[in-house]
C-alpha positions in Angstrom: -30.1 -9.9 34.0 -30.7 -13.7 34.4 -28.8 -16.4 36.2 -27.9 -17.9 32.4 -27.3 -15.0 31.2 -24.4 -14.6 34.1 -23.3 -17.6 32.9 -22.4 -16.9 29.7 -18.7 -16.5 28.7 -19.2 -12.9 27.6 -22.1 -10.7 28.6 -25.3 -10.7 25.8 -25.4 -7.0 24.7 -27.4 -5.6 22.0 -26.3 -3.9 18.8 -26.2 -0.1 21.2 -23.9 -2.4 23.9 -21.6 -3.0 21.9 -20.8 0.0 19.9 -20.5 1.8 23.2 -18.6 -1.1 24.8 -16.1 -0.2 21.8 -15.1 2.6 24.0 -14.6 4.7 20.8 -16.7 8.1 19.5 -18.2 6.6 16.2 -18.8 10.3 14.8 -15.1 10.2 14.6 -14.2 6.5 13.5 -17.0 8.0 10.2 -15.7 10.8 9.5 -12.2 9.0 9.2 -13.6 6.3 7.2 -14.8 8.5 4.7 -11.1 10.1 4.4 -9.1 7.3 4.8 -9.3 5.7 1.5 -8.4 8.7 0.1 -5.1 9.2 1.7 -4.8 5.3 1.2 -5.4 5.8 -2.9 -8.1 3.2 -2.9 -10.1 4.8 -5.9 -6.2 5.9 -7.3 -6.7 3.5 -10.2 -10.6 2.2 -9.8 -11.9 4.4 -13.6 -15.4 2.2 -13.3 -15.9 4.8 -10.1 -15.5 8.3 -12.2 -16.4 10.5 -9.7 -14.4 8.6 -7.0 -11.5 8.1 -9.5 -11.3 12.1 -10.2 -11.6 12.9 -6.7 -8.7 11.0 -5.6 -6.6 12.4 -8.8 -7.4 16.0 -7.1 -7.2 15.2 -3.5 -3.7 15.7 -3.0 -3.8 19.3 -3.8 -7.3 19.5 -2.1 -6.1 18.3 1.0 -2.9 21.0 0.8 -4.8 23.4 3.0 -4.4 20.6 6.0 -1.0 21.0 6.0 -1.0 24.5 7.7 -2.8 23.5 10.6 0.9 22.2 10.9 1.9 25.9 11.8 0.4 25.3 15.0 2.3 23.3 16.5 5.7 21.0 16.3 7.6 20.8 13.0 6.9 17.1 12.3 10.6 14.6 12.6 11.5 14.0 9.1 9.7 17.2 7.7 12.8 18.3 6.2 13.4 15.1 4.6 10.4 14.9 2.8 10.1 18.5 1.9 13.5 17.5 0.3 12.7 14.0 -1.6 9.1 16.0 -2.8 10.8 19.2 -4.7 13.9 16.9 -6.0 11.4 14.2 -7.2 8.8 16.7 -8.9 10.9 19.4 -10.1 14.3 17.8 -11.1 13.1 14.7 -13.2 10.5 17.4 -14.9 13.8 19.5 -16.2 15.9 16.9 -17.5 12.6 15.8 -19.3 13.0 19.5 -21.2 16.5 18.1 -23.0 15.5 14.1 -22.8 12.3 14.4 -24.2 11.6 18.2 -25.7 8.4 18.3 -23.7 7.6 22.1 -21.7 8.5 22.7 -18.3 4.6 22.5 -17.1 3.9 19.7 -19.2 6.6 17.5 -18.1 5.3 18.7 -14.1 2.3 16.1 -15.0 3.9 13.6 -15.6 4.7 13.8 -11.5 1.2 14.4 -10.5 1.7 10.9 -9.1 4.4 11.4 -6.4 2.2 14.6 -5.2 0.7 11.7 -2.8 3.9 11.6 -1.2 2.1 15.0 0.1 -0.2 13.0 2.4 2.7 13.2 5.1 1.1 16.5 6.0 -2.2 16.6 4.9 -3.2 13.7 7.0 -1.0 14.7 10.4 -3.0 18.2 9.8 -6.2 16.5 10.2 -5.2 13.8 12.4 -4.1 17.2 14.8 -7.3 19.3 13.8 -9.8 15.6 14.6 -8.0 14.4 17.7 -8.4 11.1 17.6 -7.3 8.6 19.8 -5.4 5.7 18.5 -8.5 3.3 18.9 -10.7 5.3 17.1 -8.2 5.1 14.4 -8.2 1.4 14.1 -11.4 1.0 14.6 -11.7 3.0 11.3 -8.8 1.3 9.4 -10.7 -1.9 10.3 -13.9 -1.4 9.1 -12.3 -0.6 6.1 -10.6 -3.7 5.8 -13.8 -5.6 6.5 -15.6 -3.4 3.6 -12.8 -5.2 1.5 -13.2 -8.1 2.0 -17.4 -7.9 2.3 -16.7 -6.1 -1.0 -14.6 -8.9 -2.9 -16.9 -11.5 -1.7 -20.1 -10.2 -3.1 -18.3 -9.1 -6.1 -16.8 -12.6 -6.6 -20.6 -14.0 -5.7 -22.9 -11.7 -8.4 -20.4 -11.1 -11.0 -21.4 -12.9 -13.8 -18.5 -14.5 -15.9 -19.1 -12.2 -18.9 -18.1 -9.0 -16.4 -15.0 -10.5 -16.5 -12.7 -9.1 -19.6 -10.5 -11.1 -21.2 -8.6 -8.7 -23.9 -8.7 -5.1 -22.8 -5.9 -2.2 -23.5 -2.3 -2.3 -23.1 -1.8 -0.5 -19.7 -5.3 -0.7 -18.3 -6.4 -2.9 -15.2 -10.0 -3.6 -15.5 -11.9 -4.5 -11.8 -12.7 -8.2 -13.1 -10.3 -9.9 -15.6 -9.4 -13.2 -17.0 -6.1 -14.0 -17.9 -3.5 -16.7 -17.7 -4.1 -16.6 -13.7 -8.1 -17.4 -14.2 -10.7 -14.6 -12.7 -9.0 -11.9 -11.3 -10.9 -9.4 -9.3 -8.4 -6.3 -8.7 -10.0 -4.3 -5.4 -7.9 -1.7 -3.9 -6.6 -4.0 -0.8 -4.6 -1.7 0.5 -6.9 -1.9 3.6 -7.4 -5.7 3.5 -3.6 -6.5 3.9 -3.3 -4.1 6.5 -6.1 -6.1 8.3 -4.4 -9.3 7.8 -1.4 -7.9 8.7 -3.3 -7.1 11.8 -5.2 -10.7 12.7 -1.3 -12.6 12.6 0.0 -9.2 14.8 -2.7 -10.8 17.1 -2.3 -14.1 16.4 1.6 -13.8 17.8 0.9 -12.0 20.6 -1.1 -14.0 22.4 -0.7 -17.0 19.9 -4.5 -17.1 20.3 -6.5 -19.8 17.3 -9.2 -17.4 16.6 -6.9 -14.8 15.1 -5.1 -17.8 13.2 -8.5 -18.3 11.6 -9.2 -14.4 10.6 -5.8 -14.3 9.0 -6.2 -17.7 7.1 -9.7 -16.3 5.8 -8.4 -13.2 4.6 -4.8 -14.7 2.7 -7.4 -17.5 1.9 -9.8 -14.9 -0.5 -6.5 -12.8 -1.5 -5.1 -16.3 -3.3 -8.1 -17.2 -4.7 -9.7 -14.0 -5.6 -7.3 -11.5 -6.3 -4.4 -13.5 -7.4 -2.1 -11.1 -6.9 1.4 -12.9 -6.7 3.0 -9.8 -5.3 0.7 -9.7 -2.7 0.4 -13.0 -1.7 4.1 -13.2 -1.7 4.5 -10.7 0.2 2.1 -11.3 3.3 3.5 -14.9 3.3 7.3 -13.3 4.5 5.5 -10.6 6.8 3.7 -14.0 8.9 6.6 -16.0 8.4 9.0 -13.3 9.7 6.9 -12.1 12.6 6.3 -15.6 13.5 9.8 -16.4 13.5 11.0 -13.2 15.7 7.6 -13.8 18.2 8.3 -17.3 18.7 10.1 -19.2 21.1 13.5 -21.3 20.3 11.9 -24.8 19.9 8.9 -23.2 17.5 11.7 -21.4 15.8 13.2 -24.6 14.6 10.1 -25.7 13.9 8.9 -23.1 12.0 12.6 -23.4 10.0 11.7 -27.0 9.3 8.3 -26.2 7.9 9.5 -24.0 5.4 10.5 -25.7 2.6 7.2 -27.5 2.4 5.0 -24.2 2.8 7.0 -23.1 -0.4 6.5 -26.0 -1.6 3.2 -25.7 -1.2 2.7 -22.2 -2.3 4.3 -22.9 -5.8 3.0 -25.7 -7.0 -0.5 -23.4 -7.2 -0.1 -22.4 -10.8 -0.1 -19.0 -11.2 2.4 -18.6 -8.1 4.7 -20.7 -10.2 4.4 -18.3 -13.0 6.7 -15.8 -11.6 9.9 -18.2 -12.6 8.0 -18.9 -16.3 9.5 -16.7 -19.3 5.8 -17.7 -21.1 4.9 -14.6 -23.2 1.2 -15.2 -21.4 3.0 -13.8 -17.9 4.0 -11.0 -20.0 8.1 -11.7 -19.4 9.0 -11.0 -22.6 7.6 -7.6 -22.2 9.2 -6.8 -19.3 12.4 -7.6 -20.6 12.5 -6.0 -24.0 11.4 -2.4 -21.6 14.2 -3.9 -19.2 16.7 -3.9 -22.0 15.7 -0.9 -23.8 15.9 1.5 -20.7 19.3 0.0 -20.4 20.6 0.9 -23.5 18.5 4.6 -23.7 20.6 5.2 -20.8 23.7 4.3 -22.4 27.1 5.3 -20.6 26.2 8.3 -19.4 27.2 8.4 -15.6 24.9 11.8 -15.4 21.5 9.8 -16.8 22.5 7.1 -14.2 22.7 9.2 -11.4 20.1 12.1 -12.1 17.3 9.7 -14.3 16.1 10.8 -17.9 12.7 12.2 -16.3 9.5 10.7 -17.8 7.1 12.0 -20.9 3.7 13.6 -19.9 0.8 11.2 -19.7 -1.0 13.3 -21.7 1.3 12.6 -24.3 -1.5 10.5 -26.7 1.5 8.1 -27.3 3.6 8.2 -24.5 7.2 6.1 -24.3 6.1 4.2 -27.1 6.8 7.1 -29.2 10.9 6.8 -28.6 10.8 2.9 -28.2 8.3 1.5 -30.3 7.3 -1.1 -27.8 5.0 -1.1 -25.1 7.1 0.6 -22.9 5.9 0.8 -19.2 8.3 2.0 -16.4 5.7 1.0 -13.8 6.1 -2.9 -14.9 10.3 -2.5 -14.4 9.8 -1.6 -11.3 13.6 -0.3 -9.7 15.0 0.1 -13.4 12.0 2.1 -14.3 12.4 4.4 -11.0 16.5 4.2 -12.3 15.1 6.1 -15.6 12.9 8.1 -14.7 14.9 9.5 -11.6 18.1 8.5 -11.7 20.1 6.5 -8.1 19.9 9.9 -6.2 16.0 9.7 -7.0 15.6 5.9 -5.9 17.5 6.3 -3.2 15.1 9.3 -1.7 12.3 6.8 -2.4 13.7 4.1 -0.7 14.1 6.3 2.4 10.2 7.2 2.5 9.7 3.6 4.0 12.5 3.4 6.0 11.8 6.6 7.6 8.9 5.2 8.4 9.7 2.3 9.9 11.8 4.4 12.1 9.0 6.9 13.0 6.5 3.6 13.8 9.4 2.3 16.1 9.5 5.4 18.1 5.6 5.4 18.3 5.8 2.1 19.1 8.1 2.5 22.2 4.9 5.0 23.3 1.8 3.0 21.9 3.1 -1.0 22.0 -0.2 -1.5 20.5 -0.6 -4.6 17.3 -2.4 -2.1 15.1 0.5 0.2 14.8 2.5 -2.7 15.1 0.6 -4.1 11.6 0.8 -0.6 9.9 4.9 -0.8 10.6 4.7 -4.2 9.1 2.9 -3.0 6.3 5.9 -0.7 5.5 8.6 -3.6 5.6 6.2 -5.1 3.3 6.2 -2.3 1.0 10.0 -2.0 0.4 10.4 -5.7 0.3 7.9 -6.4 -2.9 9.0 -3.2 -4.4 11.4 -4.9 -6.8 7.7 -6.4 -7.5 4.9 -3.1 -7.4 7.2 0.0 -7.4 6.7 2.8 -4.5 5.8 5.0 -7.3 1.8 3.8 -7.9 0.8 4.3 -4.7 3.2 6.1 -2.1 -0.1 7.8 -0.4 0.3 4.7 1.1 2.7 5.0 2.9 3.1 8.5 3.7 -0.4 8.0 5.2 1.3 5.8 7.6 4.3 7.7 8.3 1.3 10.4 9.2 -0.5 8.0 12.1 3.5 7.5 13.4 4.1 10.9 13.5 0.8 11.8 15.0 1.2 8.4 17.7 4.1 10.3 18.9 2.2 12.6 20.4 -0.5 11.0 21.8 -0.3 10.2 25.7 -0.7 6.6 26.1 -3.3 6.6 28.1 -5.7 8.4 25.1 -4.4 5.0 22.8 -6.0 2.3 24.6 -4.5 -1.0 23.6 -5.8 -2.5 19.9 
């Protein structure tokens, strides 16, 4: 090595040197990068890629044999809760819908296929126990997936012509590229991208290094400008405020409190963000309002319906809920009201308990491995609860249960096996 090279603040390495310095088994990382998007349901609503979409739908069943690996080791904490939750949410609403919507039991079961990804808490844990990756390797796989998400986002934005953005589409459909009252939007799955942003913020608040603030700002700006999903933006801003406040000293906390009104004013000065308070028809407020009123009216004054729900109509029914309500009626649009409609108070509490149990498991894991990556995964669990009024957990429960599986696995890994990342 030359004297000039030795004088550099970091060693000059070729690509092979950087890969070796990462201290991970790249074969394991590559395997995780291949399967984690399926566990994170990244392709679950991407109909533009039929093979990946079909594989994502079938993956809860295809990955089920991985659960058998768990019988060779200790029973995971919270296993009883998850088994009871899955059985209740799948079987009870299906049985109730026999009487509510006059469906056969097996047809009614198909309306609960969306919840099968709750099984990922077992199947992903089984895979991790079999592979035995380090936490550093899991973190590397997540961050690579996050980086790929942002590269794809930028590539689509640069390469897609204006004609590719759909201005008119069927109700209930969400094309990858759309143009509406918010402008051009790219509905790219951002599960890993959001975790990457949360990770950058955790790294920033750990030692207040400005480089990580730049990384967080770059990711946040891309979500704000290209994805334009208000739920993501509000959730990320809220998590940044919470974690920034907790990590700051007393003086900095006072400064942050003073900046909050200006930050909120700046955020809601953006037209499509301000539209969250709009009752304009262009933002589908009327559809959600009518759906909510019809759902409340259908539940009526019968306490049984409010406690246990009324089930739902199978997606294989071409008319769906419109048969009964003569209206574009999508339970996901009315979030917790839709969950109360379908599962009742009991089901809603069971669903809410899933990410809350995940937070407790991750807190336990972080007492063994206090890394920014595990902190970012915990942040995503909190984030999923905070935004659940706008984006229901039932849309992609695999996102939450995959993190729970990693929390359970992290509790089993020896401290020296998960280097800080």
